[in-house]
All heavy atoms as an XYZ file, in Angstrom:
830
protein
N     -26.580    -18.863    163.567
C     -27.343    -19.882    164.145
C     -28.748    -19.961    163.502
O     -29.279    -18.878    163.141
C     -27.542    -19.663    165.704
C     -28.427    -20.641    166.275
S     -28.632    -20.657    168.107
C     -28.421    -19.037    168.641
N     -29.301    -21.076    163.255
C     -30.548    -21.241    162.669
C     -31.654    -20.973    163.652
O     -31.625    -21.626    164.802
C     -30.773    -22.677    162.066
C     -29.768    -22.880    160.956
C     -32.180    -22.822    161.570
C     -29.866    -24.239    160.402
N     -32.559    -20.090    163.401
C     -33.675    -19.790    164.222
C     -34.973    -20.434    163.689
O     -35.214    -20.320    162.387
C     -33.836    -18.255    164.415
C     -32.670    -17.636    165.090
C     -32.758    -16.138    165.251
O     -33.975    -15.615    164.971
O     -31.793    -15.480    165.563
N     -35.766    -20.998    164.478
C     -37.010    -21.593    164.042
C     -38.251    -20.971    164.716
O     -38.143    -20.204    165.650
C     -37.021    -23.053    164.520
C     -35.893    -23.880    164.029
C     -35.994    -25.343    164.712
C     -35.848    -24.054    162.600
N     -39.357    -21.063    163.989
C     -40.623    -20.628    164.525
C     -41.614    -21.782    164.263
O     -41.456    -22.603    163.463
C     -41.073    -19.311    164.011
C     -41.443    -19.248    162.607
C     -42.733    -19.425    162.116
C     -40.434    -19.066    161.571
C     -43.052    -19.462    160.806
C     -40.775    -19.043    160.284
C     -42.090    -19.229    159.812
O     -42.393    -19.127    158.498
N     -42.768    -21.724    164.969
C     -43.824    -22.764    164.833
C     -44.961    -22.145    163.939
O     -45.377    -21.045    164.228
C     -44.337    -23.176    166.164
C     -43.217    -23.738    167.083
C     -45.380    -24.231    166.096
C     -42.450    -24.922    166.462
N     -45.393    -22.924    163.001
C     -46.434    -22.497    162.134
C     -47.517    -23.555    162.047
O     -47.287    -24.756    162.020
C     -45.896    -22.330    160.648
O     -46.903    -22.055    159.793
N     -48.787    -23.172    162.171
C     -49.899    -24.117    162.072
C     -50.455    -24.092    160.691
O     -50.723    -23.128    160.032
C     -51.007    -23.644    163.068
C     -52.191    -24.619    163.172
C     -53.277    -24.274    164.085
O     -53.484    -23.077    164.260
N     -53.889    -25.156    164.768
N     -50.784    -25.322    160.230
C     -51.340    -25.521    158.868
C     -52.751    -25.095    158.988
O     -53.624    -25.712    159.774
C     -51.213    -27.004    158.467
C     -51.761    -27.165    157.081
O     -52.831    -26.691    156.693
N     -51.062    -27.920    156.258
N     -53.251    -24.198    158.142
C     -54.614    -23.648    158.183
C     -55.341    -23.960    156.830
O     -56.338    -23.288    156.547
C     -54.589    -22.187    158.454
C     -54.055    -21.949    159.847
C     -54.099    -20.483    160.166
C     -53.550    -20.243    161.612
N     -53.484    -18.880    161.991
N     -54.813    -24.950    156.031
C     -55.494    -25.327    154.789
C     -56.553    -26.310    155.118
O     -56.378    -27.383    155.356
C     -54.418    -25.928    153.797
C     -55.104    -26.333    152.482
C     -53.258    -24.927    153.563
N     -57.839    -25.793    154.957
C     -59.032    -26.611    155.167
C     -59.024    -27.690    154.195
O     -58.828    -27.562    153.113
C     -60.278    -25.645    155.146
C     -61.514    -26.597    155.404
C     -60.201    -24.604    156.175
N     -59.257    -28.982    154.786
C     -59.399    -30.108    153.840
C     -58.044    -30.864    153.739
O     -58.039    -31.945    153.191
N     -57.007    -30.233    154.173
C     -55.669    -30.921    154.179
C     -55.594    -31.935    155.219
O     -56.123    -31.755    156.342
C     -54.560    -29.833    154.292
O     -53.381    -30.417    154.557
N     -54.843    -32.992    154.930
C     -54.625    -34.063    155.969
C     -53.837    -33.509    157.173
O     -53.847    -34.023    158.210
C     -53.939    -35.222    155.346
N     -53.036    -32.395    156.865
C     -52.292    -31.790    157.872
C     -52.967    -30.622    158.579
O     -52.396    -29.980    159.382
C     -50.925    -31.243    157.196
N     -54.163    -30.363    158.346
C     -54.937    -29.174    158.860
C     -54.864    -29.271    160.330
O     -55.084    -30.249    161.099
C     -56.428    -29.250    158.407
C     -57.214    -28.072    159.060
C     -57.060    -26.810    158.548
C     -58.025    -28.336    160.090
C     -57.793    -25.753    159.058
C     -58.769    -27.305    160.660
C     -58.710    -26.005    160.139
O     -59.398    -24.968    160.693
N     -54.471    -28.033    160.919
C     -54.454    -27.908    162.353
C     -53.105    -28.368    163.014
O     -52.852    -28.089    164.192
N     -52.258    -29.098    162.327
C     -51.014    -29.580    162.800
C     -50.044    -28.351    162.858
O     -50.103    -27.473    162.003
C     -50.461    -30.681    162.075
C     -51.332    -31.925    162.240
C     -50.686    -33.119    161.449
C     -51.583    -34.409    161.603
N     -51.016    -35.525    160.848
N     -49.045    -28.523    163.765
C     -48.011    -27.466    163.937
C     -46.718    -28.039    163.334
O     -46.357    -29.274    163.528
C     -47.844    -27.161    165.410
C     -48.960    -26.402    165.944
C     -50.003    -27.037    166.549
C     -49.025    -25.019    165.905
C     -51.172    -26.393    167.071
C     -50.188    -24.324    166.346
C     -51.188    -25.069    167.014
O     -52.279    -24.357    167.491
N     -45.906    -27.090    162.707
C     -44.722    -27.545    161.954
C     -43.622    -26.473    162.324
O     -43.947    -25.320    162.318
C     -44.898    -27.671    160.509
C     -45.797    -28.762    160.008
C     -47.192    -28.517    159.962
C     -45.393    -30.003    159.889
C     -48.030    -29.525    159.589
C     -46.227    -31.075    159.520
C     -47.623    -30.804    159.476
O     -48.409    -31.806    159.011
N     -42.406    -27.012    162.537
C     -41.243    -26.000    162.662
C     -40.927    -25.399    161.268
O     -41.048    -26.154    160.243
C     -40.181    -26.823    163.146
C     -40.414    -28.259    162.669
C     -41.962    -28.314    162.648
N     -40.572    -24.194    161.243
C     -40.211    -23.451    159.965
C     -38.925    -22.699    160.273
O     -38.744    -22.235    161.352
C     -41.261    -22.446    159.547
C     -42.587    -23.134    159.243
C     -42.584    -23.832    157.881
N     -43.931    -24.310    157.533
C     -44.165    -25.547    157.287
N     -43.205    -26.486    157.551
N     -45.386    -25.949    157.016
N     -38.094    -22.515    159.242
C     -36.816    -21.697    159.468
C     -37.179    -20.283    159.306
O     -37.854    -19.929    158.391
C     -35.738    -22.192    158.499
C     -34.521    -21.233    158.524
C     -35.417    -23.698    158.680
N     -36.565    -19.420    160.202
C     -36.759    -18.091    160.035
C     -35.509    -17.485    159.284
O     -34.388    -17.470    159.783
C     -36.797    -17.405    161.473
O     -36.910    -15.990    161.422
N     -35.765    -17.043    158.048
C     -34.666    -16.492    157.143
C     -34.490    -15.075    157.389
O     -35.417    -14.244    157.571
C     -34.948    -16.777    155.729
C     -35.119    -18.309    155.361
C     -36.435    -18.837    155.191
C     -34.002    -19.025    155.316
C     -36.468    -20.212    154.973
C     -34.141    -20.349    154.998
C     -35.320    -20.960    154.848
O     -35.439    -22.248    154.534
N     -33.219    -14.727    157.549
C     -32.901    -13.283    157.872
C     -32.768    -12.426    156.586
O     -33.212    -11.301    156.472
C     -31.679    -13.189    158.652
C     -31.831    -13.856    160.071
C     -30.501    -13.985    160.793
C     -30.661    -14.700    162.055
N     -30.572    -16.098    161.903
N     -31.997    -12.944    155.622
C     -31.714    -12.220    154.358
C     -31.316    -13.200    153.290
O     -30.940    -14.366    153.584
C     -30.634    -11.141    154.558
C     -29.251    -11.635    154.703
C     -28.285    -10.560    154.900
O     -28.431     -9.650    155.718
N     -27.229    -10.599    154.144
N     -31.354    -12.765    152.036
C     -30.844    -13.565    150.947
C     -29.548    -12.944    150.512
O     -29.541    -11.730    150.148
C     -31.860    -13.562    149.758
O     -33.145    -14.157    150.281
C     -31.346    -14.391    148.564
N     -28.496    -13.749    150.443
C     -27.224    -13.244    150.060
C     -26.899    -13.670    148.647
O     -27.057    -14.812    148.259
C     -26.159    -13.692    151.044
C     -26.337    -13.288    152.363
S     -25.059    -13.842    153.496
C     -23.599    -12.923    152.980
N     -26.553    -12.760    147.784
C     -26.160    -13.089    146.475
C     -24.612    -13.206    146.328
O     -23.963    -13.275    147.304
C     -26.615    -11.984    145.483
C     -26.000    -10.615    145.688
O     -24.936    -10.523    146.337
N     -26.633     -9.503    145.327
N     -24.189    -13.503    145.085
C     -22.638    -13.824    144.897
C     -21.844    -12.610    145.466
O     -20.783    -12.833    146.109
C     -22.415    -14.109    143.385
C     -22.963    -15.478    143.107
C     -20.914    -14.099    143.085
C     -22.842    -15.868    141.596
N     -22.226    -11.404    145.097
C     -21.413    -10.288    145.567
C     -21.361    -10.258    147.187
O     -20.311    -10.058    147.737
C     -22.045     -8.948    145.107
C     -21.236     -7.751    145.630
N     -20.036     -7.352    145.170
C     -21.687     -6.854    146.594
C     -19.686     -6.320    145.845
N     -20.653     -5.974    146.735
N     -22.478    -10.488    147.725
C     -22.611    -10.484    149.217
C     -21.615    -11.606    149.828
O     -20.929    -11.309    150.833
C     -24.034    -10.700    149.776
C     -24.937     -9.591    149.302
O     -24.493     -8.406    149.205
O     -26.157     -9.921    149.131
N     -21.688    -12.768    149.197
C     -20.805    -13.784    149.692
C     -19.348    -13.509    149.450
O     -18.552    -13.834    150.314
C     -21.185    -15.124    148.939
C     -22.447    -15.709    149.498
S     -22.468    -16.137    151.217
C     -21.178    -17.374    151.305
N     -19.018    -12.903    148.359
C     -17.583    -12.440    148.059
C     -17.090    -11.417    149.171
O     -15.964    -11.661    149.687
C     -17.431    -11.890    146.693
N     -18.028    -10.470    149.520
C     -17.707     -9.482    150.518
C     -17.469    -10.276    151.878
O     -16.350    -10.057    152.554
C     -18.725     -8.487    150.672
C     -18.532     -7.632    151.965
C     -18.818     -7.629    149.464
N     -18.304    -11.192    152.210
C     -18.161    -11.946    153.390
C     -16.875    -12.772    153.442
O     -16.183    -12.736    154.424
C     -19.384    -12.868    153.626
C     -19.247    -13.801    154.755
N     -19.442    -13.394    156.017
C     -18.981    -15.075    154.909
C     -19.228    -14.332    156.939
N     -18.939    -15.425    156.141
N     -16.695    -13.471    152.327
C     -15.459    -14.374    152.231
C     -14.144    -13.514    152.318
O     -13.193    -13.963    152.950
C     -15.517    -15.172    151.037
C     -16.620    -16.289    150.994
S     -16.783    -17.112    149.406
C     -15.318    -18.023    149.353
N     -14.079    -12.361    151.739
C     -12.959    -11.499    151.778
C     -12.660    -11.064    153.237
O     -11.457    -10.700    153.484
C     -13.156    -10.349    150.890
N     -13.558    -11.101    154.105
C     -13.349    -10.677    155.528
C     -12.714    -11.821    156.286
O     -12.419    -11.610    157.472
C     -14.742    -10.345    156.083
C     -15.319     -9.086    155.498
C     -16.734     -8.868    155.999
O     -17.333     -9.657    156.727
O     -17.273     -7.723    155.644
N     -12.495    -12.943    155.751
C     -11.880    -14.148    156.433
C     -10.394    -14.258    156.208
O      -9.943    -15.357    156.004
C     -12.654    -15.416    156.014
C     -14.063    -15.518    156.620
N     -14.261    -16.058    157.819
C     -15.261    -15.064    156.174
C     -15.609    -16.054    158.013
N     -16.151    -15.460    157.097
N      -9.638    -13.176    156.347
C      -8.208    -13.193    156.358
C      -7.657    -13.903    155.053
O      -6.802    -14.721    155.141
C      -7.603    -13.803    157.515
C      -7.936    -13.030    158.758
O      -7.963    -11.740    158.730
N      -8.223    -13.674    159.842
N      -8.225    -13.558    153.901
C      -7.770    -14.223    152.670
C      -6.886    -13.115    151.887
O      -7.150    -11.942    152.037
C      -8.948    -14.589    151.711
O      -8.474    -15.153    150.553
C      -9.966    -13.448    151.463
N      -5.934    -13.634    151.087
C      -5.156    -12.716    150.282
C      -5.943    -12.204    149.070
O      -5.440    -11.387    148.322
C      -3.926    -13.483    149.927
C      -4.433    -15.042    149.918
C      -5.430    -15.058    151.033
N      -7.025    -12.762    148.803
C      -7.842    -12.451    147.596
C      -8.772    -11.263    147.845
O      -9.461    -11.164    148.962
C      -8.616    -13.642    147.101
C      -7.728    -14.826    146.804
C      -7.815    -15.960    147.579
C      -6.845    -14.850    145.745
C      -6.931    -17.011    147.305
C      -6.040    -15.894    145.442
C      -6.051    -16.951    146.245
N      -9.001    -10.430    146.896
C      -9.959     -9.315    147.003
C     -11.319     -9.779    146.754
O     -11.606    -10.848    146.262
C      -9.567     -8.231    145.977
O      -9.972     -8.726    144.609
N     -12.264     -8.904    147.151
C     -13.745     -9.162    146.878
C     -13.981     -9.464    145.469
O     -14.657    -10.410    145.075
C     -14.540     -7.999    147.376
C     -14.597     -7.703    148.849
C     -15.240     -6.431    149.228
O     -15.895     -5.845    148.342
O     -14.999     -5.987    150.287
N     -13.325     -8.608    144.617
C     -13.531     -8.797    143.140
C     -12.943    -10.124    142.560
O     -13.638    -10.736    141.768
N     -11.866    -10.523    142.989
C     -11.303    -11.841    142.643
C     -12.180    -12.952    143.107
O     -12.537    -13.881    142.308
C      -9.842    -12.045    143.243
O      -9.119    -11.066    142.737
C      -9.318    -13.416    142.875
N     -12.691    -12.879    144.361
C     -13.582    -14.018    144.953
C     -14.842    -13.979    144.111
O     -15.461    -15.044    143.743
C     -13.792    -13.723    146.411
C     -12.477    -13.994    147.122
C     -14.819    -14.770    146.877
C     -12.541    -13.558    148.626
N     -15.354    -12.788    143.853
C     -16.622    -12.754    143.134
C     -16.491    -13.356    141.707
O     -17.390    -14.082    141.224
C     -17.167    -11.308    142.983
C     -18.538    -11.117    142.437
C     -19.100     -9.744    142.497
O     -18.649     -8.938    143.287
O     -20.079     -9.510    141.734
N     -15.395    -13.062    141.083
C     -15.176    -13.605    139.717
C     -15.133    -15.103    139.819
O     -15.612    -15.883    138.949
N     -14.376    -15.652    140.813
C     -14.266    -17.110    140.935
C     -15.648    -17.718    141.170
O     -15.975    -18.748    140.598
C     -13.298    -17.445    142.058
C     -11.931    -17.109    141.692
C     -13.477    -18.940    142.466
C     -10.961    -17.150    142.830
N     -16.458    -17.100    142.089
C     -17.767    -17.631    142.363
C     -18.649    -17.606    141.109
O     -19.389    -18.516    140.792
C     -18.471    -16.848    143.470
C     -17.901    -17.031    144.857
C     -18.516    -16.082    145.794
C     -17.988    -18.416    145.273
N     -18.631    -16.511    140.288
C     -19.418    -16.415    139.030
C     -18.949    -17.435    138.035
O     -19.794    -18.135    137.411
C     -19.277    -14.983    138.461
C     -19.985    -13.940    139.293
C     -20.255    -12.640    138.541
N     -20.767    -11.646    139.368
C     -22.094    -11.646    139.662
N     -22.919    -12.521    139.133
N     -22.566    -10.667    140.491
N     -17.662    -17.677    137.977
C     -17.168    -18.760    137.152
C     -17.656    -20.168    137.566
O     -17.999    -20.996    136.807
C     -15.632    -18.708    136.931
C     -15.091    -17.545    136.177
O     -15.952    -16.925    135.408
O     -13.946    -17.327    136.167
N     -17.642    -20.351    138.848
C     -18.110    -21.567    139.540
C     -19.544    -21.825    139.141
O     -19.835    -22.926    138.658
C     -17.847    -21.522    141.051
C     -18.424    -22.750    141.698
C     -17.748    -23.939    141.612
C     -19.631    -22.729    142.381
C     -18.184    -25.074    142.312
C     -20.143    -23.889    142.999
C     -19.383    -25.053    142.945
N     -20.335    -20.805    139.258
C     -21.781    -20.961    138.948
C     -21.943    -21.358    137.502
O     -22.737    -22.300    137.098
C     -22.554    -19.688    139.239
C     -24.011    -19.673    138.759
C     -22.640    -19.477    140.809
N     -21.231    -20.650    136.494
C     -21.340    -20.928    135.127
C     -20.938    -22.458    134.823
O     -21.521    -23.183    134.073
C     -20.500    -20.015    134.323
C     -21.088    -18.623    134.152
C     -20.183    -17.556    133.489
C     -19.171    -18.099    132.545
N     -18.291    -16.991    131.905
N     -19.814    -22.874    135.499
C     -19.308    -24.253    135.327
C     -20.251    -25.287    135.865
O     -20.521    -26.341    135.231
C     -17.931    -24.435    135.875
S     -16.661    -23.511    134.959
N     -20.926    -25.023    137.063
C     -21.877    -25.960    137.557
C     -23.070    -26.078    136.617
O     -23.475    -27.184    136.316
C     -22.362    -25.524    139.044
C     -23.555    -26.275    139.407
C     -21.270    -25.593    139.992
N     -23.514    -24.989    136.070
C     -24.595    -25.000    135.148
C     -24.197    -25.773    133.874
O     -24.967    -26.581    133.431
C     -24.984    -23.516    134.842
C     -26.024    -23.417    133.742
C     -26.411    -21.986    133.386
N     -27.261    -21.915    132.277
C     -28.506    -22.034    132.171
N     -29.227    -22.319    133.344
N     -29.276    -21.891    131.010
N     -23.020    -25.511    133.369
C     -22.632    -26.179    132.156
C     -22.507    -27.697    132.424
O     -22.977    -28.500    131.555
C     -21.183    -25.588    131.828
C     -20.558    -26.434    130.656
C     -18.996    -25.935    130.464
O     -18.576    -24.951    131.118
O     -18.401    -26.490    129.546
N     -21.927    -28.065    133.500
C     -21.786    -29.511    133.818
C     -23.146    -30.195    134.078
O     -23.363    -31.348    133.577
C     -20.903    -29.774    134.988
C     -19.404    -29.417    134.668
C     -18.852    -30.183    133.448
O     -19.026    -31.400    133.462
N     -18.225    -29.511    132.607
N     -24.112    -29.559    134.710
C     -25.361    -30.256    134.932
C     -26.124    -30.294    133.703
O     -26.745    -31.360    133.382
C     -26.222    -29.424    136.038
O     -26.345    -28.093    135.709
C     -25.524    -29.546    137.441
N     -26.044    -29.269    132.843
C     -26.699    -29.354    131.587
C     -26.131    -30.442    130.636
O     -26.711    -30.848    129.571
C     -26.789    -27.942    130.866
C     -27.646    -26.942    131.601
C     -27.568    -25.626    130.813
C     -29.091    -27.436    131.565
N     -24.833    -30.820    130.884
C     -24.201    -31.921    130.139
C     -24.566    -33.290    130.726
O     -23.979    -34.289    130.357
C     -22.582    -31.743    130.134
C     -22.232    -30.638    129.136
O     -22.937    -30.423    128.118
N     -21.160    -30.020    129.327
N     -25.384    -33.342    131.697
C     -25.852    -34.625    132.356
C     -25.017    -35.067    133.494
O     -25.149    -36.137    133.873
N     -24.062    -34.261    134.021
C     -23.259    -34.617    135.147
C     -23.873    -34.056    136.430
O     -24.631    -33.105    136.384
C     -21.814    -34.012    135.037
C     -21.104    -34.570    133.728
O     -21.162    -35.733    133.536
N     -20.510    -33.657    133.027
N     -23.463    -34.646    137.637
C     -23.893    -34.141    138.896
C     -22.559    -33.416    139.385
O     -21.416    -33.821    139.096
C     -24.297    -35.235    139.883
O     -23.257    -36.143    140.013
C     -25.541    -35.836    139.371
N     -22.793    -32.401    140.163
C     -21.552    -31.627    140.813
C     -21.758    -31.679    142.260
O     -22.751    -31.220    142.783
C     -21.504    -30.211    140.237
C     -20.379    -29.458    140.981
C     -21.416    -30.147    138.773
N     -20.802    -32.310    142.985
C     -20.894    -32.466    144.443
C     -19.950    -31.409    145.010
O     -18.756    -31.390    144.741
C     -20.559    -33.795    144.917
C     -20.584    -33.994    146.392
C     -20.223    -35.373    146.838
C     -20.250    -35.469    148.296
N     -19.787    -36.853    148.838
N     -20.491    -30.554    145.921
C     -19.741    -29.591    146.632
C     -19.670    -30.283    148.073
O     -20.776    -30.153    148.798
C     -20.370    -28.201    146.653
C     -19.505    -27.246    147.433
C     -20.455    -27.747    145.127
N     -18.588    -30.729    148.427
C     -18.538    -31.371    149.759
C     -19.070    -30.560    150.825
O     -18.901    -29.361    150.962
C     -17.055    -31.774    150.031
C     -16.444    -32.846    149.142
O     -17.322    -33.550    148.440
O     -15.223    -32.951    149.041
N     -19.823    -31.212    151.724
C     -20.408    -30.604    152.946
C     -21.420    -29.568    152.651
O     -21.758    -28.744    153.492
C     -19.346    -30.116    153.920
C     -18.385    -31.137    154.361
O     -18.794    -32.200    154.743
N     -17.147    -30.791    154.274
N     -21.967    -29.415    151.389
C     -22.907    -28.462    151.066
C     -24.050    -29.085    150.317
O     -25.184    -29.036    150.684
C     -22.247    -27.274    150.260
C     -23.279    -26.186    149.769
C     -23.815    -25.421    151.015
C     -22.432    -25.159    148.960
N     -23.792    -29.486    149.084
C     -24.900    -29.871    148.149
C     -24.441    -30.764    146.970
O     -23.176    -30.791    146.706
C     -25.676    -28.633    147.619
N     -25.335    -31.433    146.338
C     -25.035    -32.082    145.063
C     -25.999    -31.404    144.079
O     -27.272    -31.388    144.319
C     -25.335    -33.557    145.200
C     -24.353    -34.216    146.135
C     -25.198    -34.216    143.732
C     -24.634    -35.710    146.357
N     -25.500    -30.840    142.998
C     -26.240    -30.161    142.020
C     -26.511    -31.162    140.862
O     -25.555    -31.859    140.392
C     -25.583    -28.901    141.485
C     -25.326    -27.913    142.490
C     -24.161    -27.883    143.283
C     -26.302    -26.942    142.703
C     -23.983    -26.838    144.203
C     -26.008    -25.954    143.701
C     -24.895    -25.988    144.445
N     -27.773    -31.236    140.455
C     -28.173    -32.107    139.339
C     -29.404    -31.625    138.674
O     -30.179    -31.011    139.342
C     -28.238    -33.612    139.734
C     -29.268    -33.890    140.812
C     -29.278    -35.309    141.221
C     -30.301    -35.635    142.364
N     -30.375    -36.861    142.763
N     -29.569    -31.995    137.440
C     -30.795    -31.644    136.832
C     -31.878    -32.751    137.076
O     -31.517    -33.967    137.136
C     -30.595    -31.611    135.212
C     -31.939    -31.399    134.473
C     -29.565    -30.481    134.915
N     -33.093    -32.316    137.250
C     -34.216    -33.327    137.452
C     -35.397    -32.897    136.647
O     -35.445    -31.724    136.327
C     -34.459    -33.476    138.984
O     -35.012    -32.355    139.452
N     -36.209    -33.879    136.383
C     -37.466    -33.613    135.666
C     -38.580    -34.131    136.437
O     -38.477    -35.098    137.189
C     -37.470    -34.104    134.243
C     -36.356    -33.474    133.436
C     -37.257    -35.633    134.288
N     -39.739    -33.485    136.349
C     -40.949    -33.962    136.880
C     -41.967    -34.153    135.764
O     -42.113    -33.143    134.919
C     -41.480    -33.001    137.934
C     -40.517    -32.897    139.166
C     -42.880    -33.480    138.508
C     -40.943    -31.861    140.233
N     -42.751    -35.157    135.736
C     -43.735    -35.293    134.675
C     -44.982    -35.905    135.071
O     -44.962    -36.652    136.120
N     -46.017    -35.780    134.425
C     -47.265    -36.486    134.523
C     -47.295    -37.549    133.580
O     -46.912    -37.301    132.402
C     -48.459    -35.476    134.379
C     -48.467    -34.380    135.412
O     -48.103    -34.582    136.580
N     -48.742    -33.187    134.940
N     -47.750    -38.763    133.922
C     -47.800    -39.855    133.039
C     -48.610    -39.545    131.784
O     -49.540    -38.834    131.827
N     -48.312    -40.242    130.725
C     -49.093    -40.163    129.447
C     -49.215    -41.504    128.845
O     -48.418    -42.369    129.074
C     -48.505    -39.094    128.537
S     -46.883    -39.529    127.946
N     -50.300    -41.736    128.088
C     -50.485    -42.966    127.436
C     -49.875    -43.085    126.080
O     -49.693    -44.076    125.522
C     -52.020    -43.145    127.321
C     -52.709    -43.365    128.717
C     -54.105    -43.666    128.557
C     -54.703    -43.758    129.950
N     -56.164    -44.087    129.885
N     -49.699    -41.906    125.453
C     -49.067    -41.898    124.117
C     -47.916    -41.002    124.106
O     -47.687    -40.074    124.867
C     -50.119    -41.350    123.082
C     -51.380    -42.227    122.969
C     -52.289    -41.724    121.922
O     -52.394    -40.430    121.757
O     -53.001    -42.523    121.310
N     -46.971    -41.229    123.131
C     -45.804    -40.424    122.932
C     -45.762    -39.863    121.531
O     -46.361    -40.388    120.612
C     -44.598    -41.315    123.136
C     -44.397    -41.969    124.515
C     -43.148    -42.926    124.378
C     -44.177    -40.969    125.560
N     -45.134    -38.666    121.378
C     -44.980    -38.040    120.064
C     -43.630    -38.292    119.609
O     -42.694    -38.056    120.251
C     -45.321    -36.585    120.095
C     -45.026    -35.845    118.857
C     -46.023    -35.993    117.860
C     -43.927    -35.114    118.613
C     -45.731    -35.372    116.611
C     -43.731    -34.551    117.469
C     -44.687    -34.659    116.395
O     -44.410    -34.047    115.174
N     -43.465    -38.886    118.396
C     -42.169    -39.139    117.876
C     -41.919    -38.022    116.809
O     -42.540    -38.061    115.725
C     -42.151    -40.568    117.263
C     -40.733    -40.932    116.655
O     -39.987    -40.022    116.325
O     -40.419    -42.107    116.648
N     -40.993    -37.161    117.072
C     -40.764    -36.008    116.243
C     -40.145    -36.452    114.897
O     -40.318    -35.775    113.834
C     -39.828    -34.983    116.928
N     -39.334    -37.527    114.948
C     -38.628    -38.014    113.674
C     -39.681    -38.603    112.694
O     -39.558    -38.461    111.495
C     -37.594    -39.036    113.978
O     -38.154    -40.141    114.675
C     -36.476    -38.441    114.883
N     -40.724    -39.207    113.249
C     -41.863    -39.726    112.409
C     -42.947    -38.759    112.261
O     -43.882    -38.925    111.439
C     -42.335    -41.014    112.943
C     -41.361    -42.204    113.080
C     -41.991    -43.386    113.804
C     -40.751    -42.558    111.769
N     -42.972    -37.669    113.004
C     -44.064    -36.711    113.095
C     -45.394    -37.365    113.213
O     -46.389    -37.075    112.482
C     -44.005    -35.870    111.715
C     -44.946    -34.641    111.823
O     -45.128    -34.123    113.015
O     -45.463    -34.149    110.937
N     -45.472    -38.214    114.289
C     -46.699    -38.772    114.567
C     -46.785    -39.292    116.056
O     -45.706    -39.389    116.717
C     -47.147    -39.995    113.653
C     -46.172    -41.195    113.762
C     -46.664    -42.273    112.897
C     -45.896    -43.600    113.164
N     -46.337    -44.706    112.264
N     -47.940    -39.457    116.562
C     -48.128    -40.063    117.834
C     -48.015    -41.548    117.907
O     -48.531    -42.215    116.978
C     -49.528    -39.666    118.435
O     -49.664    -38.178    118.375
C     -49.753    -40.126    119.825
N     -47.275    -42.065    118.818
C     -47.061    -43.475    118.920
C     -47.536    -43.951    120.288
O     -47.570    -43.238    121.268
C     -45.594    -43.895    118.652
C     -44.644    -43.183    119.739
C     -45.143    -43.564    117.207
C     -43.221    -43.691    119.677
N     -47.782    -45.233    120.315
C     -48.183    -45.921    121.600
C     -47.001    -46.862    121.824
O     -46.776    -47.802    121.019
C     -49.518    -46.692    121.585
O     -50.531    -45.738    121.157
C     -49.777    -47.273    122.859
N     -46.295    -46.686    123.052
C     -45.214    -47.564    123.236
C     -45.624    -49.043    123.514
O     -46.706    -49.270    123.908
C     -44.592    -47.019    124.549
C     -45.615    -46.095    125.135
C     -46.588    -45.704    124.095
N     -44.782    -49.945    123.148
C     -45.002    -51.376    123.285
C     -45.069    -51.689    124.809
O     -44.314    -51.132    125.632
C     -43.923    -52.207    122.616
N     -45.984    -52.467    125.164
C     -46.114    -52.851    126.593
C     -45.111    -53.985    126.895
O     -44.998    -54.889    126.082
C     -47.507    -53.292    126.906
C     -48.529    -52.208    126.712
C     -49.860    -52.554    127.235
N     -50.865    -51.466    126.893
C     -51.237    -50.639    127.755
N     -50.864    -50.693    128.976
N     -52.107    -49.755    127.405
N     -44.587    -53.952    128.061
C     -43.551    -54.986    128.390
C     -44.227    -56.057    129.345
O     -45.232    -55.919    129.838
C     -42.348    -54.365    129.079
O     -42.707    -53.539    130.134
């Protein structure tokens, strides 16, 4: 069960200063091995080692697919995808021309 606690924002100058927010109380971080042990306890014919191998292969494949520009949807859990964050710039560097260029305005 998810447990929550209440936390007050104490960042002076923040628009949220003094407001209260719910936060999740995390108990522990489980790695692939921990998940394999847990899954093996659910009446499966597979050993912890087999499950751990499958999970490790799954992680490698998700990484491979996302780096190839695909998204990976795991039903009822998450959608994995690569994203980028950038700060705007006025000029671009064109490596093929080895110079800075200004993009045409539309």
